[in-house]
N, C-alpha and C positions, 0 to 999 in steps of 0.2 A: 538738146544737150541738157543734162541735169547738173546744176551748179552744186559742188560739195558744200555741205554745211559747215559754216565757220566754227572753229574749234577755239573756245575761250579757255583762259588759264586763270588759276587763282594767284593770291599774292605770292605763293612759293613756286609758281610755274607749273603746278599740277593741272592736267585738263579738268575742266568743270563742265557739268551738263547745264547750260543756261541758254536763254533765247538771246540775251544781249547784255553786254557789260558796259557800265557807265563809270567814269572816274570822277570824284568830286572831293571837294574841300570841307572840312569841318571848321566852322567859324564860331566866334564868340568864347575862345578858350580863356581870355583874360577877365572874363566877368564870372561872378559867382552863380552857382545853379539855383534852383528853386528853393532849396533848403538852406541856401546861404553859405554852402561849402565851397571851397576854391577848387575849380576844376583842373587846375594845374597838378594837384595831388594824384588825380586819376589819370591824367595824360602821361605823367612820369613812368607809369607802370605799363603803358602801351608797348606791344612789340608787333612786328610785322606778322600779319596773319590773325591777330586778335578779332574775334567775331563781334560784330556790331549789330545792334537792333534799332531799327528806324520807327518811330511812332509819330504819325501826323498829329498836328496841334491845330485844328481848324479854328478854335477860339482865341488864338493869339491876336491880340490887338494891333500888332505892328504888321503882321504878314499871315494871311489867311492860308498861305501854302506852307507854313513853317513845319519843319519836320525835326523833331528832337532826336538826338543820337544818344543811345545807351550802350553800355557794355552788356554783353550777353550774360545774364545771371544776376545783373544789378540793376533793377528797375527803379531804384530810389534816387540814384545819382546820376543825372545826365551829363555828358562831357562836352556838349555844344549843339549847334544846329547845323543842317546842311546849308551849303552856300545857297542863296536864293535863286539863282539861275538854274541850278540843277534841281532844286526842291520843288520848283513849279512844275516841271516836267515829271517828276516822280510822284508828287502828290496828285496830280491829275490822273496818272496811270493807276495808283492805288485805289482812287475813287471809282475807276472803272474796272476794277477786280483783279488788277495784276498783283502777284505776290513777289517780294524781293528778299534777297539775302545780302549782307555786307561784310567786308572785312578790311582791315587796315593794310595798306599796301606801301606807304611811305611816310616816314616822319623826319621832317627837316628840322634839325636842331642847330639852326644857323646862330652863330654867337652875335652877329649884328642885330638880329631881331630880338624883341623882348619875349615874344611867345613863339613856341614852335609851330610849324605848319604840319597839320595831319591830313593825309589824303586817303581816301577809301575807295575800293571798288564796290560797286553795287550791281548785284546779279539779278536780272530779271528771270524769276524761275518759272512763272506761268504767265500766259498772255492775258490782255484785257478781254473781259467778257461783255463788257457794254461798249457801244459805239461812241455815246456822248457822255459827257461828265454830268452826274446828277446834279440838280439845282439845289443849292444851299439856301435855306430861307434866311433872309436878313442879309444876304450878300449884296454889296452896293452895286455891282455890275448887273444884277438880275432885276433890280428895281427899276420901274418905268418912272420917268420924271412926271410930276402931277400935272394934269391938264389945267390951263386956265379956263375960266368960264367962257370966254369969247372962243377959244380955240374948240373946246368942247361943243359949243353951239354950231359952230361952222362945220364940224364934223358931222354932227347929227343931221343937220340940213342937207349936206352933201349926200348923205347915205339915204335919206328919205325921199329926195326927189328922183324921179325916173330919168334915166339916160335919154337925152333928146339929141337930135343932130345939131341944133343950136349950141347946146352946152358943150357937146364934143368939140365943135369948132372953136369954142372960146379956149379950152384947155390946149388945143392944137396950136392956136395962135400964141398963147403964152409959152409953150414949150419951144416954138420956132423963134420967138423973140430972145429967149436965153441962148439958143444955139448959135444965132447969126450976129452977135454983137461984135 
């Protein structure tokens, strides 16, 4: 039995051809953008269905998975960032070759809140082409800790000596002593 393909809709409820749809919140609306302009001036002009462009910012000192959000056609004034939980997934997929489109689907102008909440739909248009995320040079999780001189010497000694029955027996005894405590 073939399962029917899920049909996603855009912010206006019209069918859209995409692989998957994610919902995410834009954060950082209360801060000024990179050019010192107030983001709230741009947020006030947003309507449901406004097209959004997502640009990864790998050199961000606070979050290497940060994704800036721009209005389509205005790449000078960013309106915020994707929420970090969603940005991590989307950034990894972008680095593996997936392409995305986005649009505003809900704006909450609650009077109790100082800033409005802006939620967007992110549509995955093409799938990932790579299986693994490419390694970024200088990323902290890809750096190996430096080996101390004693540990380096022990590793080199262990690699240079041939495997003997006596040596295998010692490692087996060490392993068993940890297992049966």
